[in-house]
MIDONU-477853 format. One record per atom (N, C-alpha, C): residue number from 0; chain; atom name; x, z, y. Coordinates in nm, 3 decimals. Each point is the difference from the previous one (the first is absolute). Layout:
# MIDONU-477853
NUM, A, CA, X, Z, Y
...
This chain:
# MIDONU-477853
0, A, N, 0.091, -0.012, -0.125
0, A, CA, -0.090, 0.033, 0.152
0, A, C, 0.098, -0.004, 0.095
1, A, N, 0.101, 0.050, -0.016
1, A, CA, 0.066, 0.007, 0.122
1, A, C, 0.042, -0.153, 0.035
2, A, N, 0.038, -0.055, -0.094
2, A, CA, 0.064, -0.119, 0.044
2, A, C, -0.085, -0.118, 0.079
3, A, N, -0.129, 0.026, -0.046
3, A, CA, -0.107, -0.073, 0.047
3, A, C, -0.028, 0.064, 0.142
4, A, N, 0.016, 0.129, 0.035
4, A, CA, -0.033, 0.011, 0.132
4, A, C, 0.123, -0.058, 0.042
5, A, N, 0.111, -0.012, -0.021
5, A, CA, 0.123, -0.016, 0.118
5, A, C, -0.018, -0.155, 0.012
6, A, N, -0.071, -0.055, -0.072
6, A, CA, -0.036, -0.149, 0.003
6, A, C, -0.088, -0.035, 0.114
7, A, N, -0.098, 0.143, 0.066
7, A, CA, -0.125, 0.000, 0.067
7, A, C, -0.111, -0.059, -0.064
8, A, N, 0.000, 0.013, -0.096
8, A, CA, -0.114, -0.062, -0.156
8, A, C, -0.046, 0.140, 0.045
9, A, N, 0.012, 0.108, -0.022
9, A, CA, -0.114, 0.135, 0.002
9, A, C, 0.059, 0.109, 0.121
10, A, N, -0.085, 0.038, 0.080
10, A, CA, -0.016, 0.052, 0.123
10, A, C, 0.073, 0.160, -0.060
11, A, N, -0.015, 0.029, -0.094
11, A, CA, 0.047, 0.122, -0.032
11, A, C, -0.002, 0.025, -0.195
12, A, N, 0.102, 0.096, -0.028
12, A, CA, -0.039, -0.013, -0.182
12, A, C, -0.090, 0.109, -0.023
13, A, N, 0.001, 0.005, -0.141
13, A, CA, -0.140, 0.111, -0.045
13, A, C, 0.011, 0.067, -0.110
14, A, N, -0.037, 0.131, -0.034
14, A, CA, 0.070, 0.050, -0.082
14, A, C, -0.096, -0.036, -0.118
15, A, N, 0.119, -0.008, -0.122
15, A, CA, -0.007, -0.058, -0.119
15, A, C, -0.026, 0.129, -0.095
16, A, N, -0.138, 0.029, 0.007
16, A, CA, -0.069, 0.108, -0.099
16, A, C, -0.075, -0.039, -0.126
17, A, N, -0.115, 0.063, -0.030
17, A, CA, -0.062, -0.067, -0.118
17, A, C, -0.065, -0.136, 0.030
18, A, N, -0.073, -0.030, 0.153
18, A, CA, -0.050, -0.100, 0.019
18, A, C, 0.074, -0.143, -0.059
19, A, N, -0.059, -0.098, -0.075
19, A, CA, 0.042, -0.072, -0.057
19, A, C, -0.038, -0.133, 0.102
20, A, N, -0.099, -0.051, 0.080
20, A, CA, -0.044, -0.051, 0.079
20, A, C, 0.004, 0.035, 0.149
21, A, N, 0.110, -0.086, 0.100
21, A, CA, -0.019, 0.091, 0.109
21, A, C, 0.019, -0.153, 0.139
22, A, N, -0.125, 0.039, 0.081
22, A, CA, 0.033, -0.116, 0.081
22, A, C, 0.017, 0.051, 0.121
23, A, N, 0.156, -0.097, 0.072
23, A, CA, 0.035, 0.033, 0.102
23, A, C, -0.026, -0.109, 0.111
24, A, N, -0.072, -0.005, 0.102
24, A, CA, -0.011, -0.153, 0.047
24, A, C, -0.035, -0.079, -0.022
25, A, N, 0.085, -0.116, -0.033
25, A, CA, -0.103, -0.139, -0.032
25, A, C, 0.025, 0.003, -0.149
26, A, N, 0.035, 0.103, -0.058
26, A, CA, 0.111, -0.020, -0.159
26, A, C, -0.082, 0.109, -0.073
27, A, N, 0.007, -0.045, -0.095
27, A, CA, -0.079, 0.128, -0.104
27, A, C, 0.113, 0.034, -0.128
28, A, N, 0.073, 0.063, -0.067
28, A, CA, 0.095, 0.005, -0.081
28, A, C, -0.072, 0.077, -0.058
29, A, N, 0.051, -0.038, -0.140
29, A, CA, -0.016, 0.072, -0.148
29, A, C, 0.167, 0.049, -0.029
30, A, N, -0.036, 0.154, -0.083
30, A, CA, 0.132, 0.062, 0.003
30, A, C, 0.022, -0.018, -0.157
31, A, N, 0.086, -0.046, -0.039
31, A, CA, -0.050, -0.020, -0.164
31, A, C, 0.171, 0.010, -0.082
32, A, N, 0.069, 0.037, -0.084
32, A, CA, 0.078, -0.017, -0.073
32, A, C, 0.055, -0.146, 0.032
33, A, N, 0.163, -0.013, -0.009
33, A, CA, 0.063, -0.107, 0.016
33, A, C, -0.027, -0.124, -0.117
34, A, N, -0.018, 0.050, -0.122
34, A, CA, -0.004, -0.048, -0.106
34, A, C, -0.165, -0.077, 0.001
35, A, N, -0.106, 0.012, 0.116
35, A, CA, -0.110, -0.007, -0.038
35, A, C, -0.023, -0.085, 0.123
36, A, N, 0.105, -0.003, 0.132
36, A, CA, -0.076, -0.101, 0.061
36, A, C, 0.008, -0.107, 0.004
37, A, N, 0.071, -0.064, -0.122
37, A, CA, 0.011, -0.210, -0.008
37, A, C, -0.176, -0.005, -0.058
38, A, N, -0.007, 0.113, -0.069
38, A, CA, -0.152, -0.003, -0.089
38, A, C, -0.125, 0.023, 0.157
39, A, N, 0.019, 0.015, 0.075
39, A, CA, -0.095, 0.007, 0.105
39, A, C, -0.015, -0.089, 0.069
40, A, N, 0.180, -0.031, 0.039
40, A, CA, -0.031, -0.144, 0.030
40, A, C, -0.044, -0.127, -0.089
41, A, N, 0.049, 0.025, -0.104
41, A, CA, -0.015, -0.149, -0.031
41, A, C, -0.149, -0.030, -0.058
42, A, N, -0.080, 0.126, 0.015
42, A, CA, -0.127, 0.010, -0.073
42, A, C, -0.102, 0.000, 0.169
43, A, N, 0.098, -0.074, 0.097
43, A, CA, -0.086, 0.026, 0.151
43, A, C, -0.069, 0.101, 0.003
44, A, N, -0.015, 0.142, -0.015
44, A, CA, -0.021, 0.050, 0.060
44, A, C, 0.076, 0.068, 0.115
45, A, N, 0.079, -0.044, 0.023
45, A, CA, 0.128, 0.039, 0.117
45, A, C, 0.091, -0.155, 0.038
46, A, N, -0.037, -0.017, 0.128
46, A, CA, 0.080, -0.122, 0.041
46, A, C, 0.147, -0.022, -0.037
47, A, N, 0.055, 0.100, 0.076
47, A, CA, 0.150, 0.020, -0.016
47, A, C, 0.026, 0.143, -0.052
48, A, N, 0.165, 0.038, -0.056
48, A, CA, 0.007, 0.048, -0.050
48, A, C, 0.163, 0.075, 0.020
49, A, N, 0.060, 0.093, -0.026
49, A, CA, 0.136, 0.039, 0.048
49, A, C, 0.001, 0.061, -0.128
50, A, N, 0.150, -0.103, -0.075
50, A, CA, 0.047, 0.045, -0.118
50, A, C, 0.135, 0.027, -0.054
51, A, N, 0.059, 0.054, -0.085
51, A, CA, 0.109, -0.009, -0.014
51, A, C, 0.048, -0.174, -0.073
52, A, N, 0.132, -0.047, -0.009
52, A, CA, 0.066, -0.107, -0.048
52, A, C, -0.043, 0.034, -0.146
53, A, N, 0.037, 0.134, -0.066
53, A, CA, 0.004, 0.039, -0.106
53, A, C, -0.122, -0.057, -0.075
54, A, N, -0.107, 0.061, 0.067
54, A, CA, -0.140, 0.005, -0.076
54, A, C, -0.027, -0.182, -0.011
55, A, N, 0.035, -0.051, 0.114
55, A, CA, -0.036, -0.184, -0.045
55, A, C, 0.058, -0.015, -0.104
56, A, N, 0.118, -0.004, -0.003
56, A, CA, 0.093, -0.036, -0.134
56, A, C, -0.058, 0.057, -0.128
57, A, N, -0.047, 0.099, -0.028
57, A, CA, -0.062, 0.050, -0.058
57, A, C, -0.149, -0.096, -0.052
58, A, N, -0.072, 0.055, 0.086
58, A, CA, -0.139, -0.053, -0.046
58, A, C, -0.017, -0.151, 0.040
59, A, N, 0.087, -0.047, 0.095
59, A, CA, -0.076, -0.138, 0.023
59, A, C, -0.120, -0.049, 0.017
60, A, N, 0.018, 0.086, 0.127
60, A, CA, -0.225, -0.020, 0.038
60, A, C, 0.019, -0.187, 0.065
61, A, N, -0.132, -0.007, -0.028
61, A, CA, -0.014, -0.153, 0.072
61, A, C, -0.021, 0.035, 0.166
62, A, N, 0.084, 0.005, 0.073
62, A, CA, -0.039, 0.029, 0.141
62, A, C, 0.143, -0.080, 0.088
63, A, N, -0.069, -0.025, 0.097
63, A, CA, 0.130, -0.045, 0.144
63, A, C, 0.110, 0.111, -0.024
64, A, N, 0.113, -0.030, 0.006
64, A, CA, 0.086, 0.130, 0.095
64, A, C, 0.062, -0.043, 0.127
65, A, N, -0.014, 0.050, 0.108
65, A, CA, -0.027, -0.070, 0.143
65, A, C, 0.132, 0.034, 0.047
66, A, N, 0.004, 0.114, -0.026
66, A, CA, 0.121, 0.081, 0.116
66, A, C, 0.092, 0.145, -0.080
67, A, N, 0.144, -0.013, 0.022
67, A, CA, 0.067, 0.116, -0.072
67, A, C, 0.009, 0.062, 0.108
68, A, N, -0.091, 0.125, 0.046
68, A, CA, 0.004, 0.069, 0.057
68, A, C, 0.161, 0.119, 0.096
69, A, N, 0.118, -0.027, -0.150
69, A, CA, 0.106, 0.050, 0.030
69, A, C, 0.004, 0.169, -0.034
70, A, N, -0.105, 0.056, -0.017
70, A, CA, 0.042, 0.157, 0.003
70, A, C, -0.024, 0.012, -0.166
71, A, N, 0.036, 0.155, -0.012
71, A, CA, -0.015, 0.040, -0.169
71, A, C, 0.036, -0.051, -0.085
72, A, N, 0.137, -0.021, 0.078
72, A, CA, 0.120, -0.052, -0.117
72, A, C, 0.041, 0.045, -0.105
73, A, N, -0.016, -0.043, -0.141
73, A, CA, 0.069, 0.046, -0.114
73, A, C, 0.058, -0.053, -0.076
74, A, N, 0.057, 0.022, -0.111
74, A, CA, 0.018, -0.103, -0.101
74, A, C, -0.032, 0.049, -0.123
75, A, N, 0.002, -0.131, -0.083
75, A, CA, -0.053, 0.024, -0.119
75, A, C, 0.157, -0.020, -0.098
76, A, N, -0.031, 0.096, -0.058
76, A, CA, 0.178, 0.069, -0.100
76, A, C, -0.055, 0.004, -0.182
77, A, N, 0.107, -0.011, 0.010
77, A, CA, 0.011, 0.044, -0.176
77, A, C, 0.126, 0.109, 0.004
78, A, N, -0.052, 0.099, -0.069
78, A, CA, 0.097, 0.094, 0.029
78, A, C, -0.025, 0.116, -0.123
79, A, N, 0.108, 0.075, -0.013
79, A, CA, 0.018, 0.085, -0.091
79, A, C, 0.149, 0.142, -0.012
80, A, N, -0.017, 0.015, -0.076
80, A, CA, 0.137, 0.095, 0.000
80, A, C, 0.122, -0.033, -0.012
81, A, N, 0.095, 0.011, 0.096
81, A, CA, 0.170, -0.049, -0.019
81, A, C, 0.040, -0.041, -0.098
82, A, N, 0.001, 0.093, -0.045
82, A, CA, 0.082, -0.030, -0.153
82, A, C, -0.091, -0.082, -0.119
83, A, N, -0.076, -0.074, 0.059
83, A, CA, -0.098, -0.084, -0.094
83, A, C, 0.034, -0.130, 0.067
84, A, N, 0.083, -0.015, 0.121
84, A, CA, 0.001, -0.154, 0.058
84, A, C, 0.097, -0.093, -0.093
85, A, N, 0.085, 0.040, -0.065
85, A, CA, 0.024, -0.107, -0.068
85, A, C, -0.045, -0.031, -0.099
86, A, N, -0.078, 0.114, -0.094
86, A, CA, -0.067, -0.074, -0.103
86, A, C, -0.163, -0.072, 0.017
87, A, N, -0.026, 0.026, 0.161
87, A, CA, -0.085, -0.086, 0.050
87, A, C, 0.028, -0.167, 0.019
88, A, N, 0.151, -0.029, 0.023
88, A, CA, 0.035, -0.153, 0.035
88, A, C, 0.043, -0.011, -0.141
89, A, N, -0.012, 0.027, -0.099
89, A, CA, 0.042, -0.063, -0.156
89, A, C, -0.135, 0.000, -0.034
90, A, N, -0.135, 0.061, 0.031
90, A, CA, -0.112, 0.033, -0.097
90, A, C, -0.067, -0.109, -0.020
91, A, N, -0.060, -0.014, -0.112
91, A, CA, -0.097, -0.160, -0.038
91, A, C, -0.132, 0.065, -0.044
92, A, N, -0.031, 0.126, 0.037
92, A, CA, -0.139, 0.055, -0.041
92, A, C, 0.016, 0.147, 0.124
93, A, N, -0.142, 0.031, 0.091
93, A, CA, 0.037, 0.107, 0.090
93, A, C, -0.139, 0.061, 0.008
94, A, N, -0.002, 0.092, -0.005
94, A, CA, -0.148, 0.083, 0.027
94, A, C, -0.052, 0.072, 0.146
95, A, N, -0.060, -0.111, 0.044
95, A, CA, 0.022, 0.049, 0.140
95, A, C, -0.128, 0.025, 0.067
96, A, N, -0.001, 0.153, 0.099
96, A, CA, -0.114, 0.056, 0.006
96, A, C, -0.011, -0.051, 0.161
97, A, N, -0.151, -0.005, 0.046
97, A, CA, -0.019, -0.114, 0.128
97, A, C, -0.186, -0.005, 0.037
98, A, N, 0.011, 0.033, 0.099
98, A, CA, -0.168, -0.028, 0.035
98, A, C, 0.001, -0.194, 0.025
99, A, N, 0.111, -0.080, -0.002
99, A, CA, 0.013, -0.115, 0.031
99, A, C, 0.017, -0.090, -0.113
100, A, N, -0.085, 0.032, -0.117
100, A, CA, -0.042, -0.079, -0.069
100, A, C, 0.049, -0.152, -0.082
101, A, N, -0.101, -0.076, 0.118
101, A, CA, 0.087, -0.109, -0.004
101, A, C, 0.118, -0.084, 0.031
102, A, N, 0.042, 0.068, 0.146
102, A, CA, 0.126, -0.028, 0.077
102, A, C, 0.126, 0.018, -0.117
103, A, N, -0.024, 0.108, -0.084
103, A, CA, 0.120, 0.079, -0.076
103, A, C, -0.001, -0.136, -0.121
104, A, N, -0.117, -0.020, -0.050
104, A, CA, 0.014, -0.113, -0.100
104, A, C, 0.033, -0.122, 0.049
105, A, N, -0.024, -0.058, 0.119
105, A, CA, 0.036, -0.095, 0.000
105, A, C, 0.194, -0.014, 0.043
106, A, N, 0.020, 0.115, 0.085
106, A, CA, 0.121, 0.027, 0.030
106, A, C, 0.150, -0.009, -0.146
107, A, N, -0.039, 0.092, -0.070
107, A, CA, 0.040, -0.026, -0.128
107, A, C, -0.012, -0.087, -0.084
108, A, N, -0.098, -0.058, 0.013
108, A, CA, -0.014, -0.157, -0.101
108, A, C, 0.057, -0.103, 0.046
109, A, N, 0.055, -0.023, 0.187
109, A, CA, 0.071, -0.085, -0.021
109, A, C, 0.142, 0.042, 0.005
110, A, N, 0.029, 0.107, -0.024
110, A, CA, 0.157, 0.045, -0.084
110, A, C, -0.004, -0.023, -0.126
111, A, N, -0.110, 0.047, -0.029
111, A, CA, 0.004, -0.049, -0.181
111, A, C, -0.028, 0.134, -0.078
112, A, N, 0.022, 0.088, 0.065
112, A, CA, -0.022, 0.137, -0.070
112, A, C, -0.128, 0.067, -0.028
113, A, N, -0.033, -0.061, -0.124
113, A, CA, -0.101, 0.134, -0.044
113, A, C, -0.047, 0.092, 0.036
114, A, N, -0.130, 0.091, 0.033
114, A, CA, 0.011, 0.106, 0.070
114, A, C, -0.161, 0.047, -0.064
115, A, N, -0.009, 0.179, -0.006
115, A, CA, -0.143, 0.079, -0.043
115, A, C, -0.035, -0.008, 0.142
116, A, N, -0.097, -0.007, 0.084
116, A, CA, -0.045, 0.046, 0.165
116, A, C, -0.110, 0.115, -0.065
117, A, N, 0.057, 0.125, 0.042
117, A, CA, -0.046, 0.081, 0.013
117, A, C, -0.085, 0.060, 0.159
118, A, N, -0.102, -0.032, -0.028
118, A, CA, -0.096, 0.037, 0.135
118, A, C, -0.010, 0.122, 0.027
119, A, N, 0.060, 0.031, 0.113
119, A, CA, 0.000, 0.111, 0.109
119, A, C, -0.087, 0.000, 0.079
120, A, N, -0.087, 0.063, 0.074
120, A, CA, -0.002, -0.004, 0.170
120, A, C, 0.031, 0.121, 0.073
121, A, N, 0.100, 0.075, -0.048
121, A, CA, 0.018, 0.082, 0.089
121, A, C, 0.174, 0.085, -0.061
122, A, N, 0.081, 0.062, 0.070
122, A, CA, 0.047, 0.062, -0.091
122, A, C, 0.124, -0.076, -0.065
123, A, N, 0.004, -0.113, 0.048
123, A, CA, 0.068, -0.078, -0.058
123, A, C, 0.132, 0.070, -0.100
124, A, N, 0.079, 0.032, 0.153
124, A, CA, 0.165, 0.041, -0.028
124, A, C, -0.013, 0.128, -0.104
125, A, N, -0.109, 0.041, -0.093
125, A, CA, -0.002, 0.076, -0.093
125, A, C, 0.031, -0.047, -0.118
126, A, N, -0.031, -0.109, -0.059
126, A, CA, 0.028, -0.101, -0.103
126, A, C, 0.113, 0.004, -0.061
127, A, N, 0.103, -0.097, 0.087
127, A, CA, 0.152, 0.010, -0.093
127, A, C, 0.032, 0.172, 0.003
128, A, N, -0.020, 0.061, 0.060
128, A, CA, 0.027, 0.170, -0.003
128, A, C, 0.011, 0.065, -0.139
129, A, N, -0.132, -0.064, -0.018
129, A, CA, -0.058, 0.084, -0.139
129, A, C, -0.028, -0.105, -0.120
130, A, N, 0.059, -0.116, 0.024
130, A, CA, 0.061, -0.129, -0.077
130, A, C, -0.139, -0.032, -0.091
131, A, N, -0.110, -0.001, 0.106
131, A, CA, -0.111, -0.097, -0.015
131, A, C, 0.060, -0.096, 0.036
132, A, N, 0.052, -0.092, 0.055
132, A, CA, 0.082, -0.135, 0.067
132, A, C, 0.151, 0.001, 0.005
133, A, N, 0.058, -0.144, 0.036
133, A, CA, 0.109, 0.002, -0.014
133, A, C, 0.065, -0.025, 0.154
134, A, N, -0.116, -0.046, 0.046
134, A, CA, -0.009, -0.005, 0.213
134, A, C, -0.114, -0.009, 0.021
135, A, N, -0.024, -0.042, 0.122
135, A, CA, -0.085, 0.021, 0.078
135, A, C, -0.004, -0.134, 0.137
136, A, N, -0.114, -0.043, 0.023
136, A, CA, -0.015, -0.118, 0.068
136, A, C, -0.118, 0.053, 0.060
137, A, N, 0.079, 0.038, 0.165
137, A, CA, -0.113, 0.081, 0.103
137, A, C, 0.057, -0.061, 0.119
138, A, N, -0.130, 0.037, 0.093
138, A, CA, 0.068, 0.020, 0.127
138, A, C, 0.078, 0.088, 0.121
139, A, N, 0.076, 0.002, 0.047
139, A, CA, 0.077, 0.107, 0.051
139, A, C, 0.014, -0.023, 0.147
140, A, N, -0.002, 0.074, 0.073
140, A, CA, 0.027, 0.002, 0.152
140, A, C, 0.140, 0.050, 0.039
141, A, N, 0.009, 0.110, -0.020
141, A, CA, 0.131, 0.065, 0.051
141, A, C, 0.118, 0.005, -0.095
142, A, N, -0.089, -0.013, -0.170
142, A, CA, 0.090, 0.021, -0.124
142, A, C, 0.031, 0.186, -0.016
143, A, N, -0.068, 0.107, 0.128
143, A, CA, 0.008, 0.087, -0.025
143, A, C, -0.089, 0.103, -0.147
144, A, N, -0.078, -0.074, -0.062
144, A, CA, -0.089, 0.060, -0.106
144, A, C, 0.081, -0.055, -0.127
145, A, N, 0.090, -0.118, -0.015
145, A, CA, 0.098, -0.036, -0.070
145, A, C, 0.124, 0.109, -0.039
146, A, N, 0.039, 0.014, 0.147
146, A, CA, 0.106, 0.094, 0.016
146, A, C, -0.054, 0.149, -0.051
147, A, N, -0.045, 0.082, -0.009
147, A, CA, -0.071, 0.096, -0.024
147, A, C, -0.037, 0.023, -0.129
148, A, N, -0.016, -0.142, -0.107
148, A, CA, -0.042, 0.066, -0.128
148, A, C, 0.111, -0.109, -0.021
149, A, N, 0.132, -0.050, 0.056
149, A, CA, 0.131, 0.002, -0.053
149, A, C, -0.039, -0.137, -0.105
150, A, N, -0.042, -0.082, 0.062
150, A, CA, 0.010, -0.138, -0.020
150, A, C, 0.056, -0.081, 0.106
151, A, N, 0.029, -0.123, -0.026
151, A, CA, 0.066, -0.086, 0.079
151, A, C, -0.109, -0.170, -0.004
152, A, N, 0.047, -0.045, 0.091
152, A, CA, -0.049, -0.150, 0.024
152, A, C, 0.093, -0.121, -0.101
153, A, N, -0.070, -0.054, -0.097
153, A, CA, 0.124, -0.090, -0.080
153, A, C, -0.034, -0.120, 0.069
154, A, N, -0.111, -0.055, 0.003
154, A, CA, -0.042, -0.148, 0.071
154, A, C, -0.103, 0.023, 0.114
155, A, N, -0.004, -0.067, 0.092
155, A, CA, -0.085, -0.020, 0.093
155, A, C, -0.075, -0.160, -0.024
156, A, N, -0.108, 0.028, 0.000
156, A, CA, -0.134, -0.126, -0.047
156, A, C, -0.009, -0.075, 0.174
157, A, N, -0.068, 0.075, 0.033
157, A, CA, -0.052, -0.067, 0.143
157, A, C, -0.031, 0.112, 0.100
158, A, N, 0.001, -0.039, 0.146
158, A, CA, -0.007, 0.064, 0.069
158, A, C, -0.146, 0.006, 0.081
159, A, N, -0.046, 0.111, 0.022
159, A, CA, -0.158, -0.045, 0.035
159, A, C, -0.022, 0.110, 0.115
160, A, N, -0.098, -0.108, 0.120
160, A, CA, -0.029, 0.064, 0.098
160, A, C, -0.173, -0.022, -0.021
161, A, N, -0.066, 0.086, 0.149
161, A, CA, -0.134, -0.066, -0.026
161, A, C, -0.022, -0.104, 0.052
162, A, N, -0.141, -0.041, -0.043
162, A, CA, -0.029, -0.181, 0.042
162, A, C, -0.150, 0.026, 0.048
163, A, N, -0.022, -0.061, 0.069
163, A, CA, -0.192, -0.073, 0.048
163, A, C, 0.007, -0.123, -0.101
164, A, N, -0.141, 0.091, -0.103
164, A, CA, -0.047, -0.114, -0.067
164, A, C, -0.121, -0.006, 0.082
165, A, N, -0.099, -0.133, -0.043
165, A, CA, -0.121, -0.065, 0.019
165, A, C, -0.048, -0.043, -0.127
166, A, N, -0.123, -0.008, 0.021
166, A, CA, -0.119, -0.051, -0.080
166, A, C, -0.018, -0.154, 0.011
167, A, N, -0.026, -0.064, -0.121
167, A, CA, 0.022, -0.120, 0.006
167, A, C, -0.139, -0.066, 0.080
168, A, N, -0.059, 0.020, -0.041
168, A, CA, -0.181, -0.026, 0.072
168, A, C, 0.020, 0.033, 0.152
169, A, N, 0.046, 0.115, 0.013
169, A, CA, 0.024, 0.073, 0.199
169, A, C, 0.095, -0.086, 0.089
170, A, N, 0.082, -0.080, -0.115
170, A, CA, 0.131, -0.059, 0.085
170, A, C, -0.046, -0.119, 0.060
171, A, N, -0.129, -0.059, -0.084
171, A, CA, -0.060, -0.115, 0.016
171, A, C, -0.177, 0.014, 0.072
172, A, N, -0.029, 0.081, -0.007
172, A, CA, -0.123, -0.003, 0.086
172, A, C, -0.016, 0.110, 0.157
173, A, N, 0.135, 0.102, -0.071
173, A, CA, 0.038, 0.048, 0.157
173, A, C, 0.123, 0.012, 0.061
174, A, N, 0.051, -0.129, 0.005
174, A, CA, 0.138, -0.059, 0.035
174, A, C, 0.025, 0.048, 0.222
175, A, N, -0.092, 0.021, 0.043
175, A, CA, 0.032, 0.034, 0.099
175, A, C, 0.034, 0.126, 0.042
176, A, N, -0.089, 0.102, -0.085
176, A, CA, -0.011, 0.158, 0.002
176, A, C, 0.158, 0.031, -0.065
177, A, N, 0.010, -0.080, -0.118
177, A, CA, 0.128, 0.029, -0.080
177, A, C, 0.177, -0.022, 0.086
178, A, N, -0.075, -0.145, 0.059
178, A, CA, 0.093, 0.002, 0.114
178, A, C, 0.049, 0.070, 0.107
179, A, N, -0.081, 0.066, 0.049
179, A, CA, 0.013, 0.090, 0.116
179, A, C, 0.042, 0.067, -0.030
180, A, N, -0.045, 0.060, -0.134
180, A, CA, 0.087, 0.141, -0.050
180, A, C, 0.147, -0.011, -0.032
181, A, N, 0.048, -0.167, -0.086
181, A, CA, 0.107, 0.012, -0.011
181, A, C, 0.055, 0.003, 0.109
182, A, N, -0.039, -0.082, 0.098
182, A, CA, 0.114, -0.025, 0.116
182, A, C, 0.072, 0.168, 0.078
183, A, N, -0.102, 0.075, 0.020
183, A, CA, -0.009, 0.143, 0.028
183, A, C, 0.136, 0.052, -0.101
184, A, N, -0.033, -0.012, -0.120
184, A, CA, 0.089, 0.078, -0.086
184, A, C, 0.129, -0.044, -0.003
185, A, N, 0.014, -0.160, 0.064
185, A, CA, 0.146, -0.009, 0.035
185, A, C, 0.037, -0.053, 0.104
186, A, N, -0.036, 0.062, 0.052
186, A, CA, 0.020, -0.042, 0.155
186, A, C, 0.153, -0.024, 0.065
187, A, N, 0.059, 0.126, -0.078
187, A, CA, 0.129, 0.003, 0.010
187, A, C, 0.115, -0.068, -0.047
188, A, N, -0.024, -0.042, -0.113
188, A, CA, 0.067, -0.047, -0.076
188, A, C, -0.046, -0.102, -0.114
189, A, N, -0.072, -0.138, 0.085
189, A, CA, -0.060, -0.152, -0.053
189, A, C, 0.048, -0.033, -0.113
190, A, N, 0.119, 0.009, -0.001
190, A, CA, 0.065, -0.107, -0.088
190, A, C, -0.001, 0.078, -0.127
191, A, N, -0.039, 0.106, -0.051
191, A, CA, -0.009, 0.090, -0.125
191, A, C, -0.153, -0.033, -0.082
192, A, N, -0.062, -0.106, 0.039
192, A, CA, -0.146, -0.034, -0.011
192, A, C, 0.076, -0.070, -0.172
193, A, N, -0.096, 0.056, -0.101
193, A, CA, 0.009, -0.078, -0.116
193, A, C, -0.113, -0.066, -0.048
194, A, N, 0.044, -0.134, -0.087
194, A, CA, -0.141, -0.099, -0.003
194, A, C, -0.049, 0.028, -0.122
195, A, N, -0.099, -0.023, 0.018
195, A, CA, -0.099, 0.049, -0.153
195, A, C, 0.048, -0.026, -0.136
196, A, N, 0.030, 0.121, -0.048
196, A, CA, 0.053, -0.064, -0.160
196, A, C, -0.051, -0.099, -0.045
197, A, N, 0.071, -0.076, -0.073
197, A, CA, -0.014, -0.121, -0.100
197, A, C, -0.096, 0.056, -0.106
198, A, N, -0.006, 0.142, -0.079
198, A, CA, -0.091, -0.015, -0.016
198, A, C, -0.132, -0.001, 0.013
199, A, N, -0.027, -0.001, 0.102
199, A, CA, -0.112, 0.012, 0.061
199, A, C, -0.070, -0.089, 0.098
200, A, N, 0.061, -0.124, -0.033
200, A, CA, -0.037, -0.128, 0.071
200, A, C, -0.043, -0.073, -0.063
């Protein structure tokens, strides 16, 4: 919300409490979990949404990706115990704990490594410590949680920042409103516009 306030789209921010639907000025905001954002946008409940690139990679929703907001920078990484790094480099089979099963399977498939993907929705860092998995694939920002659990980054898969996405029908039928909003968002950095993703054309 602070981002939109700084862009002059919102005059003031609002408290994110128990209310999941908030109207501020000309805009109505739905406060949903990150992985649910593409669902609401793809199905036309919301015209626009803000979601991390990691979620787009995992879900591959049928939406237009309009703009890289350049905030919320994180990295998708493979991490594990430092003493297992050499074993990881030579592995032909790995147990991987993650909440990103699709990205994980595709990443290791390209490397020719077979995997058993163990889906976890939280506390992924525990998996290697308790021998549930050999490594984890997770989203990290500072790496502090990894360090506190004696884990290190083995490989980086992709950076991730917040993206502005748009419903396909809204892009056609509400083009003036969409582009008006987009122009305000990208006012300071007009060169960062992202063309609609090929999957959505």
